[in-house]
C-alpha positions in Angstrom: 156.3 149.1 102.0 154.1 146.7 104.3 155.0 143.0 103.8 151.3 142.0 102.9 152.3 138.3 102.7 150.6 137.6 106.1 147.1 139.5 104.9 147.2 137.2 102.1 147.7 134.1 104.2 144.8 135.1 106.4 142.8 136.0 103.4 143.2 132.7 101.8 142.3 130.9 105.3 139.0 132.9 105.4 138.3 132.0 102.1 138.8 128.4 102.9 136.8 128.2 105.6 134.1 129.9 103.9 134.2 127.5 101.1 134.8 130.0 98.7 138.2 128.2 98.0 137.7 124.4 97.4 141.4 123.6 95.4 144.9 123.9 96.5 145.8 125.8 93.4 143.2 128.6 93.8 144.7 129.1 97.2 147.9 129.5 96.1 146.9 132.0 93.8 145.5 133.8 96.7 148.6 133.5 98.4 150.9 134.8 95.7 148.9 138.0 94.2 148.8 141.1 96.0 145.5 142.5 96.0 146.6 145.8 96.9 148.6 146.7 93.9 145.2 146.2 92.0 143.6 149.1 93.9 145.8 151.9 92.6 145.4 154.8 92.8 142.8 154.2 95.6 139.4 153.5 96.4 136.2 154.9 97.7 134.7 154.0 101.0 130.9 154.6 102.1 130.7 157.7 104.0 126.7 157.8 104.3 124.2 159.8 102.5 125.2 158.7 99.2 128.8 160.0 99.6 132.1 158.2 99.5 135.4 158.9 101.3 138.5 158.7 99.1 141.4 156.8 100.2 144.7 156.4 98.4 147.5 154.2 98.4 150.0 157.0 98.6 148.1 158.9 101.3 147.0 156.0 103.8 148.9 154.7 106.4 150.4 151.4 105.2 148.9 149.4 107.8 145.4 151.1 107.3 145.7 150.4 103.4 146.4 146.6 103.8 143.5 146.2 106.2 141.4 147.8 103.3 142.9 146.0 100.9 142.5 142.6 102.4 138.9 143.2 103.8 136.3 140.9 102.8 134.3 143.5 100.8 133.9 145.0 97.2 136.0 148.1 97.3 134.7 151.0 94.6 137.8 152.4 92.5 135.9 154.4 90.1 132.8 156.9 90.1 130.7 158.2 87.4 132.8 156.6 84.9 135.7 158.8 85.6 136.5 159.9 89.1 139.3 158.2 91.0 140.3 158.4 94.6 143.3 160.6 93.8 140.9 163.3 92.1 138.7 163.8 95.3 139.6 166.2 98.1 137.0 164.8 100.3 133.9 162.8 100.5 131.7 163.1 97.2 128.8 161.9 95.7 128.7 159.5 92.9 127.8 156.1 91.4 130.3 153.5 91.5 131.2 152.2 88.0 134.5 150.1 88.7 135.5 148.2 91.7 137.5 145.3 93.0 135.1 142.8 94.0 134.4 140.8 97.2 137.2 138.2 97.0 134.8 135.7 98.4 132.6 136.0 95.4 135.5 136.3 93.0 136.7 132.8 94.3 133.5 131.3 94.3 132.9 132.0 90.6 136.5 131.1 89.8 136.1 127.7 91.3 132.7 127.3 89.4 134.5 127.6 86.1 136.3 124.3 86.8 139.3 125.1 84.9 141.9 122.5 83.8 145.8 123.0 82.7 145.8 124.3 79.1 142.2 125.7 79.2 141.5 129.2 77.5 139.6 131.7 79.5 138.1 134.8 78.1 137.0 137.2 80.9 134.5 140.1 80.3 135.2 143.0 82.5 139.0 143.2 83.6 138.0 145.7 86.5 141.0 146.3 88.6 142.6 143.2 87.1 142.8 141.0 90.5 140.7 138.3 89.0 142.8 138.1 86.0 145.7 137.9 87.8 144.6 135.1 89.9 143.7 133.3 86.7 146.9 133.9 85.2 148.7 132.5 88.3 146.6 129.1 87.8 146.7 128.8 84.2 149.4 130.9 82.8 149.2 134.4 81.2 149.0 133.0 77.9 145.8 131.3 78.5 144.0 134.1 79.7 142.0 137.0 77.6 140.4 139.7 79.3 138.3 142.8 78.1 137.7 146.0 79.6 135.3 148.8 77.9 137.0 151.6 79.9 140.4 152.5 78.6 141.8 154.2 81.7 140.7 151.1 83.7 142.3 148.8 81.6 145.7 150.8 81.6 145.7 150.5 85.3 145.0 146.8 85.4 147.8 146.3 82.9 150.1 148.3 84.9 149.2 146.3 88.2 149.5 142.8 86.0 152.8 143.7 85.0 153.9 144.5 88.2 153.2 141.0 89.3 154.9 139.4 86.3 151.9 139.0 83.9 151.3 140.3 80.8 148.2 138.7 79.5 146.2 139.7 76.2 144.0 142.8 77.6 141.8 144.2 74.9 139.7 147.7 75.4 136.6 147.2 73.8 132.9 146.0 74.3 133.0 142.6 76.0 129.1 142.0 74.7 130.9 141.9 71.5 133.3 138.8 72.3 137.0 138.3 70.9 136.6 135.8 68.2 140.3 136.1 67.2 141.4 133.7 69.9 137.9 131.5 70.0 136.9 129.2 70.7 137.3 129.3 74.5 137.0 126.7 77.3 135.4 129.2 79.7 133.9 132.7 79.6 133.3 134.2 82.9 131.8 137.7 83.0 132.8 139.9 85.8 130.0 142.7 85.2 126.3 142.1 85.0 124.2 141.6 81.7 120.7 141.5 81.1 121.1 138.6 78.9 123.9 136.6 77.7 125.1 137.6 74.1 124.9 134.6 71.8 128.5 135.7 70.5 129.7 134.4 74.1 127.9 131.0 73.2 129.6 130.8 69.5 132.8 131.6 71.1 132.9 128.7 73.4 133.7 125.4 72.5 131.2 122.4 72.9 131.6 121.3 76.4 132.5 124.7 77.6 131.4 126.7 80.4 129.9 130.2 80.6 129.3 132.0 83.9 127.5 135.4 84.1 125.5 137.3 86.4 122.0 138.1 84.5 119.4 140.7 85.7 118.9 144.4 85.5 117.5 145.0 89.2 120.6 145.1 91.8 118.5 143.3 94.3 117.6 140.5 91.8 120.2 139.1 89.8 121.4 135.6 89.7 124.7 133.7 88.7 124.1 131.4 85.7 126.4 128.4 84.9 125.5 127.4 81.6 127.3 124.5 79.5 127.6 124.9 75.6 126.2 122.0 73.5 127.3 120.5 70.2 124.2 122.2 68.6 125.3 125.6 69.4 122.8 126.0 72.5 124.0 126.7 75.9 122.0 125.3 79.0 122.1 125.3 82.6 121.0 126.4 85.9 121.5 129.5 88.3 123.9 128.5 91.1 123.5 131.7 93.3 122.3 135.4 93.6 125.4 137.4 92.8 125.5 140.9 92.1 128.2 143.0 89.7 128.1 146.4 88.2 126.1 146.4 84.9 128.1 146.3 81.7 127.8 149.7 80.4 126.4 148.9 77.2 123.4 147.2 78.8 123.1 149.5 81.8 119.5 151.1 82.3 119.0 154.6 82.7 117.6 155.5 86.0 114.3 156.8 85.8 114.3 160.9 86.2 111.5 163.3 86.9 108.4 162.9 88.6 107.1 159.3 88.4 103.5 160.4 89.1 103.3 162.2 85.6 104.0 158.8 83.9 101.0 157.4 85.2 98.2 159.8 84.6 96.1 157.8 82.2 95.4 154.0 83.6 93.3 151.4 81.8 92.6 149.3 84.9 92.4 149.7 88.7 92.0 146.6 91.3 93.4 145.4 94.4 96.8 143.7 94.5 96.7 140.0 95.1 100.5 140.3 96.2 102.0 143.5 98.1 104.8 144.9 96.3 107.0 144.9 99.4 107.9 141.4 98.5 110.1 142.8 95.8 112.7 143.5 98.5 113.4 139.9 98.7 115.9 138.5 96.4 113.9 136.0 94.5 110.7 137.9 94.1 112.9 140.9 92.8 114.7 138.3 90.0 111.3 137.0 89.1 110.4 140.5 88.2 112.9 140.1 85.6 111.7 137.0 84.2 108.0 137.9 84.1 108.6 141.8 82.8 112.1 141.5 81.5 112.7 145.2 80.6 110.8 146.7 83.7 112.3 149.1 86.4 111.0 149.2 89.7 110.8 152.5 91.7 110.2 152.9 95.4 108.9 156.2 96.6 106.9 158.1 99.4 104.1 160.3 99.4 104.1 164.0 100.9 102.2 162.1 103.5 104.5 159.3 104.2 102.4 156.7 102.1 104.8 154.3 100.0 104.2 153.7 96.4 105.8 151.5 94.0 105.8 152.1 90.4 107.0 149.8 87.4 107.8 151.1 84.3 108.4 149.3 80.9 109.6 152.0 78.5 110.3 149.4 75.8 106.7 148.4 75.7 105.2 151.8 76.9 103.4 150.2 80.0 103.2 151.0 83.5 101.8 150.0 86.8 101.3 152.0 90.1 100.9 150.5 93.5 99.6 152.2 96.5 99.3 151.4 99.9 95.5 151.5 101.6 95.8 150.2 105.1 97.0 146.3 104.9 96.3 146.0 101.4 97.6 147.7 98.1 95.5 149.3 95.2 97.4 148.8 91.5 96.7 151.1 88.6 97.9 149.7 85.5 98.2 151.3 81.8 99.6 150.4 78.2 99.4 147.6 76.2 100.9 145.2 78.6 99.6 144.4 82.2 102.9 144.6 84.0 101.8 143.8 87.5 99.5 141.0 86.4 102.6 139.2 84.9 104.7 139.9 87.8 101.9 138.6 90.2 101.4 135.6 88.2 104.7 134.8 88.8 105.0 135.4 92.5 101.8 133.6 93.1 103.4 130.6 91.1 106.5 130.7 92.7 104.7 130.7 96.2 102.7 127.6 95.2 105.8 125.8 94.3 106.9 126.5 98.1 108.9 129.3 97.1 112.1 127.5 96.0 115.5 129.2 95.6 117.4 130.6 92.4 119.0 126.8 92.0 115.6 125.9 90.8 115.7 128.1 87.7 117.1 126.6 84.6 118.0 128.6 81.4 118.7 127.8 77.7 120.1 130.3 75.6 119.7 130.1 71.7 120.4 132.3 68.9 116.7 133.1 68.9 116.7 134.2 72.7 116.4 133.1 76.7 114.2 130.4 78.0 113.7 130.5 81.6 111.9 127.6 83.3 111.1 127.0 87.0 109.2 123.7 87.8 107.2 122.1 84.8 104.3 124.8 85.1 103.9 126.3 81.8 103.0 129.6 83.7 106.5 129.7 84.9 108.2 129.5 81.6 109.6 132.5 80.2 110.9 133.2 76.5 112.7 136.5 76.0 113.1 136.5 72.3 116.3 138.5 70.9 115.1 142.1 69.7 
């Protein structure tokens, strides 16, 4: 077996130089925890055209495997909720459903937790168990509880944790329900994306405790929120960066299937768009879509003649918007009880008037009744998402 301690040292050096590691205790954890053990039985590497090339720990050259394990990248470990690399004979299509997150993002999040000795931490989304092991190294295994919805993923994580000497409290179940038996926690961290923070997490965090979670439904527009729980049972804080995780399975949105044009046959309005939908390719505009139209999906397509179209669909509110390019401008058709593009456009124009601030200027308050987002003091840039 290849000695990976030099790789761990090099990874720690890179993460420290990049600012992802800021304290000696977390550097020691990176140097001590062998990431390769948390990638068994293997990973899927991008092969182009939506396909993935399987690489297994047993079949790869040891040096190649070490290079892969300590790369500065997220590594896909499961496709379509079931397929692992040892079950694939060659490049395969599929949707990633479990991964070992980019070590830089893992350490940035862990540092933001501001843990102290004796803190009890709840991790939502065990995944491979690598981040669980880092926290066990820093806090001790008795202070870390981790939840994973997929029993097979949880079993592999437990095996890897035991291989490095940790036997933390791993629970298989829906992390959105939380885990009251050990509550309250000092810290709660979600390593899966959510469309909203369940109030259960707030209730299970002690006053003064921190909740860290990636919020959003559009892959290109998610934000990492850092909230502090208050004595009154609310949680309040700011988004600290853009970050992307695979969605929690119980909150994942089913992709739009079929011909989208069949869904927009009956429009109630037709006008020139004031903002081009191409701006939604940018991180902050994509994030704002989810604030202005929280249950909306965005779909980019091309006509047979090559003209781009952008669709917004909100199945919950039975509304749609269709944007079609006309030279340098765009036309928008809308239907249903909600004018989706009007709401999105209002948010984008208000954001532009403020000087296009980044996600760190967005404040979030979570109560039992819902989420409230604020960007500046303009009431037009304040959105309340009630609990349904």
